[in-house]
PADRENTOR-913318 format. One record per atom (N, C-alpha, C, CB): x, y, z; residue number from 1; atom name. Coordinates in steps of 0.2 Angstrom, whole numbers, always signed. Each point is the difference from the previous one (the first is absolute). Glycine has a CB too. Example, Ala and Ser with C-alpha at 12.3 -4.5 7.8 and 13.67 -1.06 7.14 Angstrom:
REM PADRENTOR-913318
c1:c2:c3:i:at
+66:-28:+39:1:N
-4:+6:+0:1:CA
+4:+6:+0:1:C
-9:-6:+6:1:CB
+7:+11:-10:2:N
+4:+6:+1:2:CA
-4:+5:+3:2:C
+6:-3:-10:2:CB
This chain:
REM PADRENTOR-913318
c1:c2:c3:i:at
-27:+121:+388:1:N
-2:-4:+5:1:CA
+0:+5:+6:1:C
+5:-11:-5:1:CB
-10:+10:+10:2:N
+0:+5:+5:2:CA
+5:-2:+6:2:C
-12:+2:-3:2:CB
+13:+2:+7:3:N
+5:-1:+5:3:CA
-3:-5:+5:3:C
+5:+12:-1:3:CB
-11:-12:+3:4:N
-3:-5:+4:4:CA
+0:-7:-3:4:C
-8:+9:+4:4:CB
+7:-9:-10:5:N
+0:-7:-3:5:CA
+7:-3:+0:5:C
-9:+4:-8:5:CB
+14:+1:+7:6:N
+7:-2:+0:6:CA
+2:-3:+7:6:C
+3:+8:-9:6:CB
-5:-4:+14:7:N
+1:-2:+7:7:CA
-3:-7:+2:7:C
+1:+12:+3:7:CB
-7:-13:-6:8:N
-4:-6:+1:8:CA
+4:-6:-3:8:C
-11:+6:+1:8:CB
+13:-5:-7:9:N
+4:-5:-4:9:CA
+6:-2:+4:9:C
-4:+4:-11:9:CB
+8:+1:+14:10:N
+6:-1:+4:10:CA
-2:-4:+6:10:C
+5:+10:-5:10:CB
-10:-8:+8:11:N
-2:-3:+7:11:CA
-2:-8:-2:11:C
-5:+11:+5:11:CB
+2:-12:-10:12:N
-2:-7:-2:12:CA
+6:-4:-2:12:C
-11:+4:-4:12:CB
+16:-1:+1:13:N
+6:-3:-2:13:CA
+4:-2:+6:13:C
+1:+6:-10:13:CB
-1:-2:+15:14:N
+3:-1:+7:14:CA
-3:-6:+3:14:C
+4:+12:+1:14:CB
-11:-12:-1:15:N
-4:-5:+4:15:CA
+1:-7:-4:15:C
-8:+9:+3:15:CB
+8:-9:-9:16:N
+2:-6:-4:16:CA
+6:-3:+2:16:C
-7:+5:-10:16:CB
+13:-1:+10:17:N
+6:-2:+2:17:CA
+0:-3:+7:17:C
+5:+9:-8:17:CB
-8:-6:+13:18:N
-1:-2:+6:18:CA
-3:-7:+1:18:C
+0:+12:+4:18:CB
-5:-13:-8:19:N
-4:-6:+0:19:CA
+4:-6:-3:19:C
-10:+7:-2:19:CB
+14:-5:-3:20:N
+5:-5:-3:20:CA
+5:-2:+5:20:C
-2:+5:-12:20:CB
+5:+0:+16:21:N
+5:-2:+5:21:CA
-3:-4:+5:21:C
+6:+11:-2:21:CB
-12:-10:+4:22:N
-4:-4:+5:22:CA
-1:-7:-2:22:C
-6:+11:+4:22:CB
+4:-11:-10:23:N
-1:-7:-3:23:CA
+6:-4:+0:23:C
-9:+4:-7:23:CB
+15:-1:+6:24:N
+6:-4:+0:24:CA
+2:-2:+7:24:C
+4:+6:-9:24:CB
-6:-2:+14:25:N
+1:-2:+7:25:CA
-5:-6:+2:25:C
+4:+12:+3:25:CB
-10:-12:-6:26:N
-5:-5:+2:26:CA
+2:-7:-3:26:C
-8:+9:+0:26:CB
+13:-9:-4:27:N
+3:-7:-3:27:CA
+4:-3:+5:27:C
-1:+5:-11:27:CB
+3:-2:+17:28:N
+4:-3:+5:28:CA
-5:-6:+3:28:C
+7:+11:+2:28:CB
-3:-16:+0:29:N
-4:-5:+4:29:CA
-1:+2:+7:29:C
+6:-9:-7:29:CB
-13:+8:+9:30:N
-2:+2:+6:30:CA
-4:-6:+3:30:C
-1:+12:-3:30:CB
+1:-12:+10:31:N
-4:-6:+4:31:CA
-5:+3:+4:31:C
+11:-6:+0:31:CB
-16:+2:+0:32:N
-6:+2:+5:32:CA
-3:-6:+3:32:C
-3:+10:-7:32:CB
+0:-10:+13:33:N
-3:-5:+3:33:CA
-7:+0:-3:33:C
+7:+0:+11:33:CB
-10:-5:-14:34:N
-7:-1:-2:34:CA
-5:+0:+5:34:C
+5:-6:-10:34:CB
-11:+7:+8:35:N
-6:+0:+5:35:CA
+0:-7:+4:35:C
-6:+9:-7:35:CB
+8:-14:+3:36:N
+0:-7:+3:36:CA
+7:-2:+4:36:C
-8:-3:-9:36:CB
+12:+8:+9:37:N
+6:-1:+4:37:CA
+6:-3:-4:37:C
-7:-2:+10:37:CB
+7:+2:-17:38:N
+5:-3:-4:38:CA
+4:+6:-2:38:C
-7:-9:-4:38:CB
+13:+7:+1:39:N
+5:+5:-3:39:CA
-1:+1:-7:39:C
+8:-3:+9:39:CB
-10:+10:-11:40:N
-1:+1:-7:40:CA
+6:+4:-3:40:C
-13:+0:+2:40:CB
+16:-2:-7:41:N
+5:+4:-3:41:CA
-2:+3:-7:41:C
+8:-8:+5:41:CB
-8:+15:-5:42:N
-2:+4:-5:42:CA
+6:+2:-4:42:C
-10:+4:+6:42:CB
+9:-3:-13:43:N
+5:+3:-4:43:CA
+4:-6:-5:43:C
+2:+9:+9:43:CB
-5:-15:-8:44:N
+3:-5:-4:44:CA
-4:-1:-7:44:C
+3:-6:+11:44:CB
-9:+8:-11:45:N
-4:+0:-6:45:CA
-7:+4:+1:45:C
+5:-12:-3:45:CB
-10:+10:+0:46:N
-6:+4:+0:46:CA
-4:-1:+7:46:C
-1:-1:-13:46:CB
+2:-5:+15:47:N
-3:-2:+6:47:CA
+5:-2:+6:47:C
-10:-4:-7:47:CB
+8:+5:+13:48:N
+5:-2:+5:48:CA
+1:-8:+1:48:C
-3:+11:+6:48:CB
+9:-13:-4:49:N
+1:-7:+2:49:CA
-1:+0:+7:49:C
+8:-2:-9:49:CB
-13:-3:+11:50:N
-2:+0:+7:50:CA
+1:-7:+3:50:C
-8:+9:-2:50:CB
+11:-10:+7:51:N
+1:-7:+3:51:CA
+0:+1:+7:51:C
+7:-4:-10:51:CB
-9:-1:+14:52:N
+1:+0:+7:52:CA
+7:-1:+2:52:C
-12:-4:+1:52:CB
+13:+6:+6:53:N
+7:+0:+2:53:CA
+4:-7:-1:53:C
-4:+8:+9:53:CB
+0:-13:-7:54:N
+4:-7:-1:54:CA
+1:-2:-7:54:C
-6:-3:+10:54:CB
+2:+6:-15:55:N
+1:-1:-7:55:CA
+6:+4:-2:55:C
-12:-2:-2:55:CB
+13:+8:+4:56:N
+6:+4:-2:56:CA
+6:-4:+3:56:C
-7:+11:+0:56:CB
+6:-13:+6:57:N
+6:-3:+3:57:CA
+2:-7:-4:57:C
-3:+5:+11:57:CB
-2:-8:-13:58:N
+1:-7:-4:58:CA
+4:+2:-7:58:C
-10:-5:+6:58:CB
+7:+10:-9:59:N
+3:+3:-6:59:CA
+7:+2:+0:59:C
-12:+3:-3:59:CB
+13:+1:+9:60:N
+6:+3:+1:60:CA
+6:-5:+1:60:C
-6:+10:+4:60:CB
+3:-16:+0:61:N
+5:-5:+1:61:CA
+2:-4:-6:61:C
-6:-1:+11:61:CB
+2:+2:-17:62:N
+2:-3:-6:62:CA
+4:+5:-5:62:C
-10:-7:+1:62:CB
+12:+13:+2:63:N
+4:+5:-4:63:CA
+5:-3:-5:63:C
-2:+8:+10:63:CB
+6:-12:-7:64:N
+6:-3:-4:64:CA
-3:-4:-6:64:C
+8:+0:+10:64:CB
-13:-4:-8:65:N
-3:-4:-5:65:CA
-3:+4:-6:65:C
-2:-9:+9:65:CB
-1:+14:-7:66:N
-4:+5:-5:66:CA
+6:+3:-4:66:C
-10:+2:+8:66:CB
+15:+0:-5:67:N
+5:+3:-4:67:CA
+4:-5:-5:67:C
+1:+9:+9:67:CB
+0:-15:-6:68:N
+3:-5:-5:68:CA
-5:-2:-5:68:C
+6:-4:+10:68:CB
-12:+4:-9:69:N
-5:-2:-5:69:CA
+0:+6:-6:69:C
-7:-6:+9:69:CB
+7:+12:-6:70:N
+0:+6:-5:70:CA
+6:-1:-4:70:C
-6:+7:+8:70:CB
+12:-8:-5:71:N
+6:-1:-4:71:CA
+0:-5:-5:71:C
+6:+4:+10:71:CB
-9:-10:-8:72:N
+0:-6:-5:72:CA
-5:+1:-5:72:C
+3:-7:+9:72:CB
-8:+11:-8:73:N
-5:+2:-6:73:CA
+0:+6:-3:73:C
-7:-8:+6:73:CB
+13:+12:-5:74:N
+1:+6:-3:74:CA
-2:+1:-7:74:C
+9:+1:+8:74:CB
-7:-5:-12:75:N
-2:+0:-7:75:CA
-7:+0:-2:75:C
+10:-6:-2:75:CB
-14:+3:+7:76:N
-8:+0:-1:76:CA
-3:+6:+3:76:C
+1:-13:-1:76:CB
+2:+16:+6:77:N
-4:+5:+4:77:CA
+1:+7:-4:77:C
+3:-6:+11:77:CB
-9:+10:-10:78:N
+0:+6:-3:78:CA
+0:+5:+6:78:C
-7:-4:-10:78:CB
+9:+10:+8:79:N
+0:+6:+5:79:CA
-6:+5:-1:79:C
+12:-2:+2:79:CB
-15:+5:+3:80:N
-5:+4:-1:80:CA
+3:+7:+2:80:C
-9:-8:+2:80:CB
+8:+13:-7:81:N
+3:+7:+1:81:CA
-6:+5:+0:81:C
+11:-4:-5:81:CB
């Protein structure tokens, strides 16, 4: 194997590791204001979850009810990893 080829393989390995590390960072939850003025949450799944401000407020007001529902239905719920 030539020295140039070995260097290129090492460079590609390093680039691959950097891309893997960046992908892990991208799994964090992030927020953006959509073009229509709604709040989009990224990092929950394949697509963003987008709701308008009053919808988020209404949902967040139900936080305790949602957590209670999850606890009551734990046996039926699945987790996504």
